[in-house]
N, CA, C and O atoms as a printed pandas DataFrame, in Angstrom:
     atom_number atom_name residue_name chain_id  residue_number  x_coord  y_coord  z_coord
0              1         N          UNK        A               1  -18.750   25.849    7.997
1              2        CA          UNK        A               1  -19.367   24.682    8.443
2              3         C          UNK        A               1  -20.890   24.521    7.600
3              4         O          UNK        A               1  -21.572   25.470    7.215
4              5         N          UNK        A               2  -21.164   23.292    7.456
5              6        CA          UNK        A               2  -22.295   22.956    6.789
6              7         C          UNK        A               2  -23.528   23.188    7.685
7              8         O          UNK        A               2  -23.457   23.053    8.906
8              9         N          UNK        A               3  -24.723   23.560    7.009
9             10        CA          UNK        A               3  -25.901   23.750    7.759
10            11         C          UNK        A               3  -26.994   22.527    7.508
11            12         O          UNK        A               3  -27.934   22.215    8.240
12            13         N          UNK        A               4  -26.659   22.035    6.473
13            14        CA          UNK        A               4  -27.735   20.968    6.025
14            15         C          UNK        A               4  -27.389   19.594    6.844
15            16         O          UNK        A               4  -26.226   19.221    6.995
16            17         N          UNK        A               5  -28.398   18.955    7.303
17            18        CA          UNK        A               5  -28.162   17.836    8.016
18            19         C          UNK        A               5  -27.208   16.632    7.200
19            20         O          UNK        A               5  -26.227   16.082    7.701
20            21         N          UNK        A               6  -27.626   16.433    6.145
21            22        CA          UNK        A               6  -26.886   15.548    5.302
22            23         C          UNK        A               6  -25.541   15.835    4.891
23            24         O          UNK        A               6  -24.731   14.921    4.737
24            25         N          UNK        A               7  -25.235   17.088    4.695
25            26        CA          UNK        A               7  -23.859   17.477    4.605
26            27         C          UNK        A               7  -22.987   17.405    5.865
27            28         O          UNK        A               7  -21.806   17.067    5.795
28            29         N          UNK        A               8  -23.589   17.728    7.016
29            30        CA          UNK        A               8  -22.988   17.487    8.373
30            31         C          UNK        A               8  -22.570   16.050    8.369
31            32         O          UNK        A               8  -21.431   15.816    8.773
32            33         N          UNK        A               9  -23.289   15.090    7.987
33            34        CA          UNK        A               9  -23.047   13.611    8.128
34            35         C          UNK        A               9  -21.994   13.367    7.105
35            36         O          UNK        A               9  -21.106   12.597    7.470
36            37         N          UNK        A              10  -21.909   13.800    6.039
37            38        CA          UNK        A              10  -21.041   13.653    4.982
38            39         C          UNK        A              10  -19.566   14.121    5.529
39            40         O          UNK        A              10  -18.544   13.484    5.276
40            41         N          UNK        A              11  -19.591   15.164    6.210
41            42        CA          UNK        A              11  -18.295   15.745    6.755
42            43         C          UNK        A              11  -17.691   14.792    7.573
43            44         O          UNK        A              11  -16.500   14.499    7.463
44            45         N          UNK        A              12  -18.615   14.180    8.571
45            46        CA          UNK        A              12  -18.144   13.161    9.467
46            47         C          UNK        A              12  -17.804   12.011    8.681
47            48         O          UNK        A              12  -16.662   11.597    8.882
48            49         N          UNK        A              13  -18.428   11.439    7.913
49            50        CA          UNK        A              13  -18.191   10.156    7.054
50            51         C          UNK        A              13  -16.769   10.372    6.406
51            52         O          UNK        A              13  -15.873    9.536    6.522
52            53         N          UNK        A              14  -16.647   11.393    5.813
53            54        CA          UNK        A              14  -15.434   11.775    5.009
54            55         C          UNK        A              14  -14.225   11.580    5.925
55            56         O          UNK        A              14  -13.266   10.843    5.694
56            57         N          UNK        A              15  -14.416   12.358    7.008
57            58        CA          UNK        A              15  -13.264   12.364    8.158
58            59         C          UNK        A              15  -12.886   10.816    8.495
59            60         O          UNK        A              15  -11.700   10.496    8.419
60            61         N          UNK        A              16  -13.730    9.976    8.817
61            62        CA          UNK        A              16  -13.666    8.799    9.206
62            63         C          UNK        A              16  -12.865    8.072    7.879
63            64         O          UNK        A              16  -11.782    7.509    8.042
64            65         N          UNK        A              17  -13.483    8.151    6.653
65            66        CA          UNK        A              17  -12.733    7.497    5.560
66            67         C          UNK        A              17  -11.412    7.880    5.339
67            68         O          UNK        A              17  -10.597    7.079    4.882
68            69         N          UNK        A              18  -11.048    9.330    5.694
69            70        CA          UNK        A              18   -9.811    9.691    5.514
70            71         C          UNK        A              18   -8.785    9.054    6.448
71            72         O          UNK        A              18   -7.680    8.701    6.036
72            73         N          UNK        A              19   -9.162    8.921    7.663
73            74        CA          UNK        A              19   -8.386    8.168    8.688
74            75         C          UNK        A              19   -7.940    6.809    8.187
75            76         O          UNK        A              19   -6.784    6.386    8.143
76            77         N          UNK        A              20   -9.101    6.174    7.802
77            78        CA          UNK        A              20   -9.015    4.742    7.460
78            79         C          UNK        A              20   -8.029    4.630    6.158
79            80         O          UNK        A              20   -7.105    3.817    6.166
80            81         N          UNK        A              21   -8.252    5.420    5.126
81            82        CA          UNK        A              21   -7.344    5.430    4.086
82            83         C          UNK        A              21   -5.838    5.689    4.409
83            84         O          UNK        A              21   -4.938    4.989    3.945
84            85         N          UNK        A              22   -5.639    6.740    5.231
85            86        CA          UNK        A              22   -4.379    7.047    5.566
86            87         C          UNK        A              22   -3.631    5.870    6.333
87            88         O          UNK        A              22   -2.454    5.553    6.157
88            89         N          UNK        A              23   -4.564    5.256    7.253
89            90        CA          UNK        A              23   -3.767    4.066    7.943
90            91         C          UNK        A              23   -3.442    2.901    6.831
91            92         O          UNK        A              23   -2.384    2.270    6.838
92            93         N          UNK        A              24   -4.269    2.743    6.079
93            94        CA          UNK        A              24   -3.958    1.593    5.055
94            95         C          UNK        A              24   -2.840    1.966    4.218
95            96         O          UNK        A              24   -1.952    1.126    4.069
96            97         N          UNK        A              25   -2.721    3.284    3.550
97            98        CA          UNK        A              25   -1.614    3.757    2.942
98            99         C          UNK        A              25   -0.332    3.613    3.631
99           100         O          UNK        A              25    0.639    3.107    3.068
100          101         N          UNK        A              26   -0.301    4.059    4.878
101          102        CA          UNK        A              26    0.802    3.965    5.813
102          103         C          UNK        A              26    1.231    2.485    5.902
103          104         O          UNK        A              26    2.433    2.231    5.830
104          105         N          UNK        A              27    0.480    1.656    6.029
105          106        CA          UNK        A              27    0.643    0.237    6.167
106          107         C          UNK        A              27    1.458   -0.132    4.835
107          108         O          UNK        A              27    2.545   -0.703    4.917
108          109         N          UNK        A              28    0.891    0.217    3.617
109          110        CA          UNK        A              28    1.466   -0.177    2.431
110          111         C          UNK        A              28    2.892    0.377    2.295
111          112         O          UNK        A              28    3.786   -0.343    1.849
112          113         N          UNK        A              29    3.139    1.747    2.700
113          114        CA          UNK        A              29    4.383    2.264    2.632
114          115         C          UNK        A              29    5.347    1.539    3.685
115          116         O          UNK        A              29    6.446    1.164    3.276
116          117         N          UNK        A              30    5.069    1.372    4.721
117          118        CA          UNK        A              30    5.981    0.649    5.773
118          119         C          UNK        A              30    6.413   -0.785    5.292
119          120         O          UNK        A              30    7.559   -1.197    5.473
120          121         N          UNK        A              31    5.351   -1.587    4.617
121          122        CA          UNK        A              31    5.703   -2.834    3.947
122          123         C          UNK        A              31    6.694   -2.855    2.811
123          124         O          UNK        A              31    7.553   -3.724    2.661
124          125         N          UNK        A              32    6.480   -1.739    1.967
125          126        CA          UNK        A              32    7.347   -1.625    0.872
126          127         C          UNK        A              32    8.667   -1.173    1.320
127          128         O          UNK        A              32    9.636   -1.622    0.708
128          129         N          UNK        A              33    8.897   -0.220    2.452
129          130        CA          UNK        A              33   10.145    0.156    2.853
130          131         C          UNK        A              33   10.841   -0.931    3.458
131          132         O          UNK        A              33   12.043   -1.053    3.224
132          133         N          UNK        A              34   10.194   -1.819    4.278
133          134        CA          UNK        A              34   10.799   -2.984    4.855
134          135         C          UNK        A              34   11.353   -3.936    3.812
135          136         O          UNK        A              34   12.373   -4.600    3.994
136          137         N          UNK        A              35   10.624   -3.963    2.717
137          138        CA          UNK        A              35   10.922   -4.951    1.542
138          139         C          UNK        A              35   12.248   -4.380    0.813
139          140         O          UNK        A              35   13.229   -5.110    0.667
140          141         N          UNK        A              36   12.232   -3.135    0.394
141          142        CA          UNK        A              36   13.305   -2.328   -0.133
142          143         C          UNK        A              36   14.558   -2.345    0.718
143          144         O          UNK        A              36   15.689   -2.382    0.235
144          145         N          UNK        A              37   14.288   -2.315    2.020
145          146        CA          UNK        A              37   15.522   -2.405    2.803
146          147         C          UNK        A              37   16.260   -3.685    2.704
147          148         O          UNK        A              37   17.490   -3.696    2.765
148          149         N          UNK        A              38   15.547   -4.782    2.551
149          150        CA          UNK        A              38   15.964   -6.157    2.262
150          151         C          UNK        A              38   16.839   -6.240    1.060
151          152         O          UNK        A              38   17.926   -6.813    0.987
152          153         N          UNK        A              39   16.090   -5.461   -0.050
153          154        CA          UNK        A              39   16.693   -5.511   -1.302
154          155         C          UNK        A              39   17.958   -4.759   -1.351
155          156         O          UNK        A              39   18.874   -5.248   -2.012
156          157         N          UNK        A              40   18.144   -3.611   -0.727
157          158        CA          UNK        A              40   19.374   -2.822   -0.520
158          159         C          UNK        A              40   20.394   -3.599    0.028
159          160         O          UNK        A              40   21.541   -3.618   -0.417
160          161         N          UNK        A              41   19.954   -4.310    1.089
161          162        CA          UNK        A              41   21.036   -5.395    1.748
162          163         C          UNK        A              41   21.422   -6.617    1.025
163          164         O          UNK        A              41   22.257   -7.425    1.430
164          165         N          UNK        A              42   20.683   -6.706   -0.195
165          166        CA          UNK        A              42   20.893   -7.902   -0.943
166          167         C          UNK        A              42   20.606   -9.188   -0.382
167          168         O          UNK        A              42   21.189  -10.204   -0.762
168          169         N          UNK        A              43   19.706   -9.178    0.531
169          170        CA          UNK        A              43   19.220  -10.321    1.051
170          171         C          UNK        A              43   18.083  -11.044    0.165
171          172         O          UNK        A              43   16.890  -10.807    0.355
172          173         N          UNK        A              44   18.456  -11.776   -0.632
173          174        CA          UNK        A              44   17.496  -12.317   -1.594
174          175         C          UNK        A              44   16.529  -13.250   -1.036
175          176         O          UNK        A              44   15.381  -13.257   -1.479
176          177         N          UNK        A              45   16.946  -14.169    0.050
177          178        CA          UNK        A              45   16.047  -15.038    0.636
178          179         C          UNK        A              45   15.055  -14.354    1.616
179          180         O          UNK        A              45   13.920  -14.812    1.751
180          181         N          UNK        A              46   15.472  -13.269    2.294
181          182        CA          UNK        A              46   14.658  -12.458    2.956
182          183         C          UNK        A              46   13.468  -11.765    2.246
183          184         O          UNK        A              46   12.309  -11.670    2.649
184          185         N          UNK        A              47   14.022  -11.295    1.081
185          186        CA          UNK        A              47   13.209  -10.584    0.196
186          187         C          UNK        A              47   12.023  -11.354   -0.581
187          188         O          UNK        A              47   10.949  -10.841   -0.892
188          189         N          UNK        A              48   12.417  -12.672   -0.832
189          190        CA          UNK        A              48   11.577  -13.705   -1.480
190          191         C          UNK        A              48   10.434  -14.089   -0.395
191          192         O          UNK        A              48    9.261  -14.299   -0.704
192          193         N          UNK        A              49   10.900  -14.144    0.786
193          194        CA          UNK        A              49   10.044  -14.540    1.845
194          195         C          UNK        A              49    9.021  -13.430    2.230
195          196         O          UNK        A              49    7.913  -13.739    2.669
196          197         N          UNK        A              50    9.421  -12.072    2.054
197          198        CA          UNK        A              50    8.627  -10.795    2.391
198          199         C          UNK        A              50    7.764  -10.646    1.129
199          200         O          UNK        A              50    6.647  -10.156    1.297
200          201         N          UNK        A              51    8.109  -10.983   -0.042
201          202        CA          UNK        A              51    7.362  -10.457   -1.270
202          203         C          UNK        A              51    5.900  -10.912   -1.148
203          204         O          UNK        A              51    5.059  -10.016   -1.216
204          205         N          UNK        A              52    5.473  -12.176   -0.977
205          206        CA          UNK        A              52    3.997  -12.436   -1.054
206          207         C          UNK        A              52    3.171  -11.603    0.085
207          208         O          UNK        A              52    2.068  -11.148   -0.216
208          209         N          UNK        A              53    3.624  -11.436    1.187
209          210        CA          UNK        A              53    3.049  -10.630    2.200
210          211         C          UNK        A              53    2.940   -9.203    1.793
211          212         O          UNK        A              53    1.871   -8.629    2.000
212          213         N          UNK        A              54    4.016   -8.512    1.188
213          214        CA          UNK        A              54    3.890   -7.105    0.880
214          215         C          UNK        A              54    3.000   -7.049   -0.320
215          216         O          UNK        A              54    2.284   -6.058   -0.465
216          217         N          UNK        A              55    2.979   -8.041   -1.211
217          218        CA          UNK        A              55    2.030   -7.817   -2.548
218          219         C          UNK        A              55    0.602   -7.953   -1.994
219          220         O          UNK        A              55   -0.297   -7.227   -2.418
220          221         N          UNK        A              56    0.372   -8.969   -0.958
221          222        CA          UNK        A              56   -0.847   -9.035   -0.346
222          223         C          UNK        A              56   -1.381   -7.896    0.315
223          224         O          UNK        A              56   -2.563   -7.572    0.195
224          225         N          UNK        A              57   -0.529   -7.252    1.034
225          226        CA          UNK        A              57   -0.966   -5.884    1.664
226          227         C          UNK        A              57   -1.374   -4.867    0.683
227          228         O          UNK        A              57   -2.346   -4.142    0.898
228          229         N          UNK        A              58   -0.637   -4.786   -0.430
229          230        CA          UNK        A              58   -0.999   -3.810   -1.568
230          231         C          UNK        A              58   -2.198   -4.125   -2.126
231          232         O          UNK        A              58   -2.994   -3.233   -2.418
232          233         N          UNK        A              59   -2.470   -5.458   -2.341
233          234        CA          UNK        A              59   -3.807   -5.940   -3.085
234          235         C          UNK        A              59   -5.037   -5.567   -2.162
235          236         O          UNK        A              59   -6.060   -5.022   -2.576
236          237         N          UNK        A              60   -4.801   -5.924   -0.895
237          238        CA          UNK        A              60   -5.820   -5.494    0.036
238          239         C          UNK        A              60   -6.146   -4.126   -0.115
239          240         O          UNK        A              60   -7.344   -3.862   -0.208
240          241         N          UNK        A              61   -5.274   -3.145   -0.162
241          242        CA          UNK        A              61   -5.571   -1.733   -0.282
242          243         C          UNK        A              61   -6.394   -1.497   -1.576
243          244         O          UNK        A              61   -7.285   -0.651   -1.656
244          245         N          UNK        A              62   -6.054   -2.231   -2.472
245          246        CA          UNK        A              62   -6.964   -1.954   -3.889
246          247         C          UNK        A              62   -8.326   -2.468   -3.565
247          248         O          UNK        A              62   -9.298   -1.780   -3.874
248          249         N          UNK        A              63   -8.484   -3.635   -2.960
249          250        CA          UNK        A              63   -9.731   -4.139   -2.654
250          251         C          UNK        A              63  -10.654   -3.270   -1.781
251          252         O          UNK        A              63  -11.875   -3.401   -1.866
252          253         N          UNK        A              64  -10.094   -2.397   -0.953
253          254        CA          UNK        A              64  -10.745   -1.444   -0.096
254          255         C          UNK        A              64  -10.891   -0.131   -0.666
255          256         O          UNK        A              64  -11.414    0.763   -0.001
256          257         N          UNK        A              65  -10.417    0.099   -2.011
257          258        CA          UNK        A              65  -10.653    1.159   -2.723
258          259         C          UNK        A              65   -9.677    2.416   -2.403
259          260         O          UNK        A              65  -10.034    3.568   -2.648
260          261         N          UNK        A              66   -8.506    2.123   -1.875
261          262        CA          UNK        A              66   -7.518    3.165   -1.401
262          263         C          UNK        A              66   -6.722    3.357   -2.814
263          264         O          UNK        A              66   -6.515    4.497   -3.228
264          265         N          UNK        A              67   -6.346    2.385   -3.432
265          266        CA          UNK        A              67   -5.545    2.590   -4.654
266          267         C          UNK        A              67   -6.290    1.922   -5.754
267          268         O          UNK        A              67   -6.933    0.886   -5.591
268          269         N          UNK        A              68   -6.166    2.613   -6.977
269          270        CA          UNK        A              68   -6.627    2.091   -8.308
270          271         C          UNK        A              68   -5.767    0.965   -8.767
271          272         O          UNK        A              68   -4.648    0.727   -8.315
272          273         N          UNK        A              69   -6.474    0.181   -9.850
273          274        CA          UNK        A              69   -5.774   -0.928  -10.374
274          275         C          UNK        A              69   -4.441   -0.669  -10.987
275          276         O          UNK        A              69   -3.498   -1.453  -10.885
276          277         N          UNK        A              70   -4.400    0.494  -11.646
277          278        CA          UNK        A              70   -3.049    0.684  -12.299
278          279         C          UNK        A              70   -1.798    1.017  -11.387
279          280         O          UNK        A              70   -0.618    0.761  -11.624
280          281         N          UNK        A              71   -2.348    1.653  -10.282
281          282        CA          UNK        A              71   -1.383    2.041   -9.331
282          283         C          UNK        A              71   -0.865    0.728   -8.506
283          284         O          UNK        A              71    0.296    0.651   -8.104
284          285         N          UNK        A              72   -1.574   -0.023   -8.350
285          286        CA          UNK        A              72   -1.358   -1.441   -7.588
286          287         C          UNK        A              72   -0.310   -2.119   -8.494
287          288         O          UNK        A              72    0.748   -2.542   -8.028
288          289         N          UNK        A              73   -0.664   -2.220   -9.937
289          290        CA          UNK        A              73    0.087   -2.968  -10.792
290          291         C          UNK        A              73    1.539   -2.342  -10.909
291          292         O          UNK        A              73    2.554   -3.035  -10.970
292          293         N          UNK        A              74    1.530   -1.090  -10.932
293          294        CA          UNK        A              74    2.720   -0.376  -10.977
294          295         C          UNK        A              74    3.705   -0.773   -9.720
295          296         O          UNK        A              74    4.885   -1.080   -9.889
296          297         N          UNK        A              75    3.070   -0.724   -8.461
297          298        CA          UNK        A              75    3.760   -0.939   -7.174
298          299         C          UNK        A              75    4.224   -2.252   -7.180
299          300         O          UNK        A              75    5.329   -2.477   -6.687
300          301         N          UNK        A              76    3.484   -3.265   -7.715
301          302        CA          UNK        A              76    3.805   -4.684   -7.544
302          303         C          UNK        A              76    4.873   -4.899   -8.591
303          304         O          UNK        A              76    5.921   -5.448   -8.251
304          305         N          UNK        A              77    4.698   -4.531   -9.767
305          306        CA          UNK        A              77    5.813   -4.675  -10.717
306          307         C          UNK        A              77    7.184   -4.051  -10.209
307          308         O          UNK        A              77    8.249   -4.563  -10.556
308          309         N          UNK        A              78    7.142   -3.023   -9.446
309          310        CA          UNK        A              78    8.436   -2.422   -9.072
310          311         C          UNK        A              78    9.030   -3.321   -8.172
311          312         O          UNK        A              78   10.255   -3.440   -8.186
312          313         N          UNK        A              79    8.245   -4.061   -7.283
313          314        CA          UNK        A              79    8.705   -4.756   -6.320
314          315         C          UNK        A              79    9.389   -6.119   -7.013
315          316         O          UNK        A              79   10.494   -6.508   -6.633
316          317         N          UNK        A              80    8.742   -6.715   -7.916
317          318        CA          UNK        A              80    9.306   -7.857   -8.600
318          319         C          UNK        A              80   10.711   -7.516   -9.433
319          320         O          UNK        A              80   11.723   -8.217   -9.452
320          321         N          UNK        A              81   10.509   -6.329  -10.071
321          322        CA          UNK        A              81   11.527   -5.839  -10.769
322          323         C          UNK        A              81   12.865   -5.470  -10.092
323          324         O          UNK        A              81   13.956   -5.528  -10.659
324          325         N          UNK        A              82   12.643   -5.057   -8.730
325          326        CA          UNK        A              82   13.833   -4.977   -7.683
326          327         C          UNK        A              82   14.273   -6.191   -7.336
327          328         O          UNK        A              82   15.493   -6.272   -7.196
328          329         N          UNK        A              83   13.577   -7.263   -7.135
329          330        CA          UNK        A              83   14.000   -8.580   -6.817
330          331         C          UNK        A              83   14.990   -9.317   -7.892
331          332         O          UNK        A              83   16.030   -9.937   -7.673
332          333         N          UNK        A              84   14.262   -9.019   -9.239
333          334        CA          UNK        A              84   14.927   -9.696  -10.252
334          335         C          UNK        A              84   16.244   -8.926  -10.618
335          336         O          UNK        A              84   17.115   -9.522  -11.252
336          337         N          UNK        A              85   16.393   -7.793  -10.289
337          338        CA          UNK        A              85   17.592   -6.957  -10.550
338          339         C          UNK        A              85   18.782   -7.499   -9.702
339          340         O          UNK        A              85   19.869   -7.734  -10.232
340          341         N          UNK        A              86   18.559   -7.686   -8.408
341          342        CA          UNK        A              86   19.554   -8.122   -7.539
342          343         C          UNK        A              86   20.035   -9.662   -7.636
343          344         O          UNK        A              86   21.116  -10.069   -7.210
344          345         N          UNK        A              87   19.043  -10.452   -8.272
345          346        CA          UNK        A              87   19.138  -11.844   -8.551
346          347         C          UNK        A              87   20.191  -12.010   -9.548
347          348         O          UNK        A              87   20.981  -12.952   -9.485
348          349         N          UNK        A              88   20.233  -10.999  -10.596
349          350        CA          UNK        A              88   21.256  -11.171  -11.637
350          351         C          UNK        A              88   22.781  -11.030  -11.319
351          352         O          UNK        A              88   23.614  -11.180  -12.212
């Protein structure tokens, strides 16, 4: 355990940030799972309706600093690719 006052504070802040980040990451994973379930069921209309909401959740995670830009781009591109694959 830290002895320095500022380090004790950093430990507390880091724990709070970790909880916040894990909650945001969990929300992203759940949204992607819900979207991919529609893709696997070949529900094109449902997937198209859910796509903007899912992309929005991922983009918000980027703005909060949970994901880096390239990670967000990769995740969003995979969502669009999955939809385009079942459309064919």
